[in-house]
Chimera marker file (.cmm) of the C-alpha trace (Angstrom):
<marker_set name="trace">
<marker id="1" x="90.768" y="-39.319" z="-28.168" r="1" g="1" b="0" radius="0.5"/>
<marker id="2" x="89.974" y="-43.022" z="-28.626" r="1" g="1" b="0" radius="0.5"/>
<marker id="3" x="91.922" y="-44.690" z="-31.426" r="1" g="1" b="0" radius="0.5"/>
<marker id="4" x="89.910" y="-46.226" z="-34.278" r="1" g="1" b="0" radius="0.5"/>
<marker id="5" x="91.616" y="-49.591" z="-33.905" r="1" g="1" b="0" radius="0.5"/>
<marker id="6" x="89.195" y="-51.952" z="-32.109" r="1" g="1" b="0" radius="0.5"/>
<marker id="7" x="91.132" y="-55.243" z="-32.489" r="1" g="1" b="0" radius="0.5"/>
<marker id="8" x="88.706" y="-56.351" z="-35.177" r="1" g="1" b="0" radius="0.5"/>
<marker id="9" x="90.043" y="-57.335" z="-38.595" r="1" g="1" b="0" radius="0.5"/>
<marker id="10" x="89.015" y="-55.034" z="-41.414" r="1" g="1" b="0" radius="0.5"/>
<marker id="11" x="89.502" y="-57.830" z="-43.968" r="1" g="1" b="0" radius="0.5"/>
<marker id="12" x="89.805" y="-61.582" z="-43.890" r="1" g="1" b="0" radius="0.5"/>
<marker id="13" x="91.072" y="-64.146" z="-46.324" r="1" g="1" b="0" radius="0.5"/>
<marker id="14" x="89.815" y="-67.682" z="-46.910" r="1" g="1" b="0" radius="0.5"/>
<marker id="15" x="92.600" y="-70.061" z="-47.921" r="1" g="1" b="0" radius="0.5"/>
<marker id="16" x="92.402" y="-71.758" z="-51.320" r="1" g="1" b="0" radius="0.5"/>
<marker id="17" x="90.717" y="-75.131" z="-51.524" r="1" g="1" b="0" radius="0.5"/>
<marker id="18" x="90.476" y="-77.435" z="-54.535" r="1" g="1" b="0" radius="0.5"/>
<marker id="19" x="90.406" y="-74.443" z="-56.833" r="1" g="1" b="0" radius="0.5"/>
<marker id="20" x="92.471" y="-71.440" z="-56.002" r="1" g="1" b="0" radius="0.5"/>
<marker id="21" x="90.387" y="-68.342" z="-55.466" r="1" g="1" b="0" radius="0.5"/>
<marker id="22" x="90.507" y="-65.142" z="-53.472" r="1" g="1" b="0" radius="0.5"/>
<marker id="23" x="87.743" y="-63.790" z="-51.288" r="1" g="1" b="0" radius="0.5"/>
<marker id="24" x="88.033" y="-60.522" z="-49.422" r="1" g="1" b="0" radius="0.5"/>
<marker id="25" x="85.424" y="-58.365" z="-47.816" r="1" g="1" b="0" radius="0.5"/>
<marker id="26" x="85.560" y="-55.300" z="-45.630" r="1" g="1" b="0" radius="0.5"/>
<marker id="27" x="83.907" y="-56.040" z="-42.316" r="1" g="1" b="0" radius="0.5"/>
<marker id="28" x="84.048" y="-52.613" z="-40.730" r="1" g="1" b="0" radius="0.5"/>
<marker id="29" x="84.769" y="-49.334" z="-42.372" r="1" g="1" b="0" radius="0.5"/>
<marker id="30" x="87.349" y="-47.347" z="-40.491" r="1" g="1" b="0" radius="0.5"/>
<marker id="31" x="86.067" y="-43.900" z="-41.463" r="1" g="1" b="0" radius="0.5"/>
<marker id="32" x="83.676" y="-43.671" z="-38.492" r="1" g="1" b="0" radius="0.5"/>
<marker id="33" x="83.116" y="-45.231" z="-35.076" r="1" g="1" b="0" radius="0.5"/>
<marker id="34" x="80.737" y="-48.172" z="-34.712" r="1" g="1" b="0" radius="0.5"/>
<marker id="35" x="78.459" y="-48.750" z="-31.731" r="1" g="1" b="0" radius="0.5"/>
<marker id="36" x="78.383" y="-52.315" z="-30.467" r="1" g="1" b="0" radius="0.5"/>
<marker id="37" x="75.713" y="-53.675" z="-28.136" r="1" g="1" b="0" radius="0.5"/>
<marker id="38" x="76.659" y="-56.654" z="-25.993" r="1" g="1" b="0" radius="0.5"/>
<marker id="39" x="74.144" y="-58.744" z="-24.064" r="1" g="1" b="0" radius="0.5"/>
<marker id="40" x="75.710" y="-61.123" z="-21.554" r="1" g="1" b="0" radius="0.5"/>
<marker id="41" x="73.917" y="-63.896" z="-19.690" r="1" g="1" b="0" radius="0.5"/>
<marker id="42" x="75.437" y="-65.898" z="-16.892" r="1" g="1" b="0" radius="0.5"/>
<marker id="43" x="76.073" y="-69.550" z="-17.760" r="1" g="1" b="0" radius="0.5"/>
<marker id="44" x="74.426" y="-70.482" z="-14.451" r="1" g="1" b="0" radius="0.5"/>
<marker id="45" x="71.217" y="-68.756" z="-15.526" r="1" g="1" b="0" radius="0.5"/>
<marker id="46" x="71.306" y="-70.511" z="-18.908" r="1" g="1" b="0" radius="0.5"/>
<marker id="47" x="71.834" y="-73.855" z="-17.121" r="1" g="1" b="0" radius="0.5"/>
<marker id="48" x="68.918" y="-73.167" z="-14.754" r="1" g="1" b="0" radius="0.5"/>
<marker id="49" x="66.641" y="-72.273" z="-17.680" r="1" g="1" b="0" radius="0.5"/>
<marker id="50" x="67.607" y="-75.561" z="-19.357" r="1" g="1" b="0" radius="0.5"/>
<marker id="51" x="66.909" y="-77.429" z="-16.119" r="1" g="1" b="0" radius="0.5"/>
<marker id="52" x="63.506" y="-75.743" z="-15.956" r="1" g="1" b="0" radius="0.5"/>
<marker id="53" x="62.707" y="-76.920" z="-19.514" r="1" g="1" b="0" radius="0.5"/>
<marker id="54" x="63.697" y="-80.491" z="-18.608" r="1" g="1" b="0" radius="0.5"/>
<marker id="55" x="61.599" y="-80.390" z="-15.424" r="1" g="1" b="0" radius="0.5"/>
<marker id="56" x="58.535" y="-79.090" z="-17.298" r="1" g="1" b="0" radius="0.5"/>
<marker id="57" x="58.959" y="-81.756" z="-19.992" r="1" g="1" b="0" radius="0.5"/>
<marker id="58" x="59.267" y="-84.497" z="-17.344" r="1" g="1" b="0" radius="0.5"/>
<marker id="59" x="56.181" y="-83.201" z="-15.526" r="1" g="1" b="0" radius="0.5"/>
<marker id="60" x="54.142" y="-83.128" z="-18.766" r="1" g="1" b="0" radius="0.5"/>
<marker id="61" x="55.345" y="-86.622" z="-19.657" r="1" g="1" b="0" radius="0.5"/>
<marker id="62" x="54.461" y="-87.971" z="-16.219" r="1" g="1" b="0" radius="0.5"/>
<marker id="63" x="50.987" y="-86.422" z="-16.448" r="1" g="1" b="0" radius="0.5"/>
<marker id="64" x="50.450" y="-87.973" z="-19.876" r="1" g="1" b="0" radius="0.5"/>
<marker id="65" x="51.507" y="-91.423" z="-18.646" r="1" g="1" b="0" radius="0.5"/>
<marker id="66" x="49.307" y="-91.146" z="-15.562" r="1" g="1" b="0" radius="0.5"/>
<marker id="67" x="46.348" y="-89.972" z="-17.663" r="1" g="1" b="0" radius="0.5"/>
<marker id="68" x="46.748" y="-92.799" z="-20.190" r="1" g="1" b="0" radius="0.5"/>
<marker id="69" x="47.088" y="-95.343" z="-17.367" r="1" g="1" b="0" radius="0.5"/>
<marker id="70" x="43.894" y="-94.053" z="-15.699" r="1" g="1" b="0" radius="0.5"/>
<marker id="71" x="42.053" y="-94.087" z="-19.032" r="1" g="1" b="0" radius="0.5"/>
<marker id="72" x="43.139" y="-97.696" z="-19.582" r="1" g="1" b="0" radius="0.5"/>
<marker id="73" x="41.839" y="-98.721" z="-16.155" r="1" g="1" b="0" radius="0.5"/>
<marker id="74" x="38.554" y="-96.905" z="-16.760" r="1" g="1" b="0" radius="0.5"/>
<marker id="75" x="37.995" y="-98.635" z="-20.097" r="1" g="1" b="0" radius="0.5"/>
<marker id="76" x="38.814" y="-102.056" z="-18.651" r="1" g="1" b="0" radius="0.5"/>
<marker id="77" x="36.573" y="-101.614" z="-15.604" r="1" g="1" b="0" radius="0.5"/>
<marker id="78" x="33.696" y="-99.938" z="-17.411" r="1" g="1" b="0" radius="0.5"/>
<marker id="79" x="30.764" y="-102.219" z="-18.037" r="1" g="1" b="0" radius="0.5"/>
<marker id="80" x="30.560" y="-103.410" z="-21.587" r="1" g="1" b="0" radius="0.5"/>
<marker id="81" x="28.043" y="-101.527" z="-23.618" r="1" g="1" b="0" radius="0.5"/>
<marker id="82" x="25.098" y="-103.741" z="-24.432" r="1" g="1" b="0" radius="0.5"/>
<marker id="83" x="23.812" y="-103.143" z="-27.937" r="1" g="1" b="0" radius="0.5"/>
<marker id="84" x="20.129" y="-102.338" z="-28.046" r="1" g="1" b="0" radius="0.5"/>
<marker id="85" x="17.899" y="-103.845" z="-30.645" r="1" g="1" b="0" radius="0.5"/>
<marker id="86" x="15.500" y="-101.501" z="-32.285" r="1" g="1" b="0" radius="0.5"/>
<marker id="87" x="12.288" y="-102.835" z="-33.636" r="1" g="1" b="0" radius="0.5"/>
<marker id="88" x="12.166" y="-102.831" z="-37.400" r="1" g="1" b="0" radius="0.5"/>
<marker id="89" x="9.101" y="-101.119" z="-38.775" r="1" g="1" b="0" radius="0.5"/>
<link id1="1" id2="2" r="1" g="1" b="0" radius="0.2"/>
<link id1="2" id2="3" r="1" g="1" b="0" radius="0.2"/>
<link id1="3" id2="4" r="1" g="1" b="0" radius="0.2"/>
<link id1="4" id2="5" r="1" g="1" b="0" radius="0.2"/>
<link id1="5" id2="6" r="1" g="1" b="0" radius="0.2"/>
<link id1="6" id2="7" r="1" g="1" b="0" radius="0.2"/>
<link id1="7" id2="8" r="1" g="1" b="0" radius="0.2"/>
<link id1="8" id2="9" r="1" g="1" b="0" radius="0.2"/>
<link id1="9" id2="10" r="1" g="1" b="0" radius="0.2"/>
<link id1="10" id2="11" r="1" g="1" b="0" radius="0.2"/>
<link id1="11" id2="12" r="1" g="1" b="0" radius="0.2"/>
<link id1="12" id2="13" r="1" g="1" b="0" radius="0.2"/>
<link id1="13" id2="14" r="1" g="1" b="0" radius="0.2"/>
<link id1="14" id2="15" r="1" g="1" b="0" radius="0.2"/>
<link id1="15" id2="16" r="1" g="1" b="0" radius="0.2"/>
<link id1="16" id2="17" r="1" g="1" b="0" radius="0.2"/>
<link id1="17" id2="18" r="1" g="1" b="0" radius="0.2"/>
<link id1="18" id2="19" r="1" g="1" b="0" radius="0.2"/>
<link id1="19" id2="20" r="1" g="1" b="0" radius="0.2"/>
<link id1="20" id2="21" r="1" g="1" b="0" radius="0.2"/>
<link id1="21" id2="22" r="1" g="1" b="0" radius="0.2"/>
<link id1="22" id2="23" r="1" g="1" b="0" radius="0.2"/>
<link id1="23" id2="24" r="1" g="1" b="0" radius="0.2"/>
<link id1="24" id2="25" r="1" g="1" b="0" radius="0.2"/>
<link id1="25" id2="26" r="1" g="1" b="0" radius="0.2"/>
<link id1="26" id2="27" r="1" g="1" b="0" radius="0.2"/>
<link id1="27" id2="28" r="1" g="1" b="0" radius="0.2"/>
<link id1="28" id2="29" r="1" g="1" b="0" radius="0.2"/>
<link id1="29" id2="30" r="1" g="1" b="0" radius="0.2"/>
<link id1="30" id2="31" r="1" g="1" b="0" radius="0.2"/>
<link id1="31" id2="32" r="1" g="1" b="0" radius="0.2"/>
<link id1="32" id2="33" r="1" g="1" b="0" radius="0.2"/>
<link id1="33" id2="34" r="1" g="1" b="0" radius="0.2"/>
<link id1="34" id2="35" r="1" g="1" b="0" radius="0.2"/>
<link id1="35" id2="36" r="1" g="1" b="0" radius="0.2"/>
<link id1="36" id2="37" r="1" g="1" b="0" radius="0.2"/>
<link id1="37" id2="38" r="1" g="1" b="0" radius="0.2"/>
<link id1="38" id2="39" r="1" g="1" b="0" radius="0.2"/>
<link id1="39" id2="40" r="1" g="1" b="0" radius="0.2"/>
<link id1="40" id2="41" r="1" g="1" b="0" radius="0.2"/>
<link id1="41" id2="42" r="1" g="1" b="0" radius="0.2"/>
<link id1="42" id2="43" r="1" g="1" b="0" radius="0.2"/>
<link id1="43" id2="44" r="1" g="1" b="0" radius="0.2"/>
<link id1="44" id2="45" r="1" g="1" b="0" radius="0.2"/>
<link id1="45" id2="46" r="1" g="1" b="0" radius="0.2"/>
<link id1="46" id2="47" r="1" g="1" b="0" radius="0.2"/>
<link id1="47" id2="48" r="1" g="1" b="0" radius="0.2"/>
<link id1="48" id2="49" r="1" g="1" b="0" radius="0.2"/>
<link id1="49" id2="50" r="1" g="1" b="0" radius="0.2"/>
<link id1="50" id2="51" r="1" g="1" b="0" radius="0.2"/>
<link id1="51" id2="52" r="1" g="1" b="0" radius="0.2"/>
<link id1="52" id2="53" r="1" g="1" b="0" radius="0.2"/>
<link id1="53" id2="54" r="1" g="1" b="0" radius="0.2"/>
<link id1="54" id2="55" r="1" g="1" b="0" radius="0.2"/>
<link id1="55" id2="56" r="1" g="1" b="0" radius="0.2"/>
<link id1="56" id2="57" r="1" g="1" b="0" radius="0.2"/>
<link id1="57" id2="58" r="1" g="1" b="0" radius="0.2"/>
<link id1="58" id2="59" r="1" g="1" b="0" radius="0.2"/>
<link id1="59" id2="60" r="1" g="1" b="0" radius="0.2"/>
<link id1="60" id2="61" r="1" g="1" b="0" radius="0.2"/>
<link id1="61" id2="62" r="1" g="1" b="0" radius="0.2"/>
<link id1="62" id2="63" r="1" g="1" b="0" radius="0.2"/>
<link id1="63" id2="64" r="1" g="1" b="0" radius="0.2"/>
<link id1="64" id2="65" r="1" g="1" b="0" radius="0.2"/>
<link id1="65" id2="66" r="1" g="1" b="0" radius="0.2"/>
<link id1="66" id2="67" r="1" g="1" b="0" radius="0.2"/>
<link id1="67" id2="68" r="1" g="1" b="0" radius="0.2"/>
<link id1="68" id2="69" r="1" g="1" b="0" radius="0.2"/>
<link id1="69" id2="70" r="1" g="1" b="0" radius="0.2"/>
<link id1="70" id2="71" r="1" g="1" b="0" radius="0.2"/>
<link id1="71" id2="72" r="1" g="1" b="0" radius="0.2"/>
<link id1="72" id2="73" r="1" g="1" b="0" radius="0.2"/>
<link id1="73" id2="74" r="1" g="1" b="0" radius="0.2"/>
<link id1="74" id2="75" r="1" g="1" b="0" radius="0.2"/>
<link id1="75" id2="76" r="1" g="1" b="0" radius="0.2"/>
<link id1="76" id2="77" r="1" g="1" b="0" radius="0.2"/>
<link id1="77" id2="78" r="1" g="1" b="0" radius="0.2"/>
<link id1="78" id2="79" r="1" g="1" b="0" radius="0.2"/>
<link id1="79" id2="80" r="1" g="1" b="0" radius="0.2"/>
<link id1="80" id2="81" r="1" g="1" b="0" radius="0.2"/>
<link id1="81" id2="82" r="1" g="1" b="0" radius="0.2"/>
<link id1="82" id2="83" r="1" g="1" b="0" radius="0.2"/>
<link id1="83" id2="84" r="1" g="1" b="0" radius="0.2"/>
<link id1="84" id2="85" r="1" g="1" b="0" radius="0.2"/>
<link id1="85" id2="86" r="1" g="1" b="0" radius="0.2"/>
<link id1="86" id2="87" r="1" g="1" b="0" radius="0.2"/>
<link id1="87" id2="88" r="1" g="1" b="0" radius="0.2"/>
<link id1="88" id2="89" r="1" g="1" b="0" radius="0.2"/>
</marker_set>
């Protein structure tokens, strides 16, 4: 049979600060077993996902700079719009 002790504290205490007070709370009841789900991710995978975010951000930034540069060239090279005069009736 598996013992109930799971190396988790059943209570904790916060030390007194400016004013002395006591705080205690039961974290886990010991009358029944508790199921714990653990999801582990490799630090290498987390690092690669972060690198992917940085690469996508750099690519979007480079596209935006290139687009704004091309727009600036187009507006400078475009012939100036000549205002048309409409005949007043």
